[in-house]
C-alpha positions, 0 to 999 in steps of 0.5 A: 473467535481469535483464530478468525481475527488472526486469519483476517490479519494474515489475509490482509498482510498478504497485500504488503507481502506481495508489494514487497516482491515488486522490487525483485520483479522489477529488477529481474523482469521489467525494462529499466527506468520505466516505473510509471509504465509499470504502475499504469500497467499494474493498475488499469488492467487489474481494475478492468479484470476485476470489473469483468468479474464483478460486472458492476459500475458505481452509482451516484456519489460513488463515481467521484468517491471512487475517483478520489480513493483511486487517486489517493490509494493508487494514482497520486501515490504511485506518481509521488513514489516514482518522483521520490525514488528518483530523487532520494537515493539510499532508501530515504523515501522508504523511511518517510513511508515508514512514518505512515502508521503515525500519520494514519493514527493521527488522521484516524483519531480525528476522522474515525475517532479511533483512540491514539494510544501511547503504544501506537505512537511508540510502536510507530516511531519504533517501526520507522526507526527499524525501516531506517536500519533496513534501507538507509545507506550512509551516502544518502542525500536529501533533496527538497523535491524528493522529500516533499514527494515522499511526504505527499505519497505517505499522506495520500496513502494514509488519507486513502486508508482512512477515507476508505474506512470512513466511506465503507463499501457500497458494493461487493469488494471486487467492485469497489476495488475495481473502481479504484484501480481503474480510476488510479490507472487512468489518472496515471496515464497523463503523468506517464505520457508527460514524464516517460512516454510510451515504450519505443521498443517491443516488450519481451516475454519476460517483460510481459510476464513481470507486468502480468504478475504485478497486475494479477498478484501484486495489484488485483489480488493484493488490493482486494486483500488490503481493502478487505482488511480496511473494512474490518480492522482499525485503520492504524493496524492496517498501516502497521501491516504496511511496514512488512513491504520493506522487510519482504523486499530486503529478505527476498533480495538476500534469499533470491538475488544474493544481496548482502544482509548486514547485521544492522539490517537484521536488527531493523527487521526484528524491530519492525516485526516487533512494532507490528506485533506490539500493535496487534497484541494490544488490539487483540480482544480479550473475549473473542472476536466476531467477523461480520461482513460490512454492510453496504453503505446506505444513505448519506449518513452512512456514506460520510 
């Protein structure tokens, strides 16, 4: 049924919507200049919480596959995003991230044999342009290391989406999500100790509330919804839904934090939403849509 498909799209879209609240949560509740600490306290506690709920560990090759996916989707992605954010003022990193649908479409066409249509390419370019209108400031300057970090983060996340879909789910969703979050959190620990170090002052109640929100809603729940969608939707559709994050961030900044919303940013929001809608409408089945729970991967052929 089409209604089931749109429910799946809406559920999956909750992930980038929740990620879009990260900026406001960080600025309002978390200590300044500690993005790696925030990333670590998002990933590892969320993974441990889900592991307690599912009580299931990886088996066989899924020990290393979970680590690879955890590094790509969380550990390396968060670290590179941190570097890009510090070295690329004016939202340039977000613009590079806006190219992710195009990167995913290219990888999916090679690895998953998904068809890369002209509509997807046009929508991807349009979506990236819309993101640039939302976040780019005239005083933005380019930095080689920052650009490389932003590109690396985009490629990591895109690769994680494609590999997650290729390898499937060898266990219930809560279990596979917990494995990736724990692997990503542990891979962030040495980066945190090297670049930031541990906190030297006690965390406040507001800090703890912010970390708890990011860990439970912005990470545990969001990644369960995200990986649920990856298992059932085309990879390129998933990537386009990710463009909702900067839209939510800018709207929340205007509605809650009282930030100014310029006409050009409103135009960018409309363009981004239009690019997402164009891909979703193009992939809507004409004769209904059936949602089946993905079978757990069995054997080497099913595991890729």
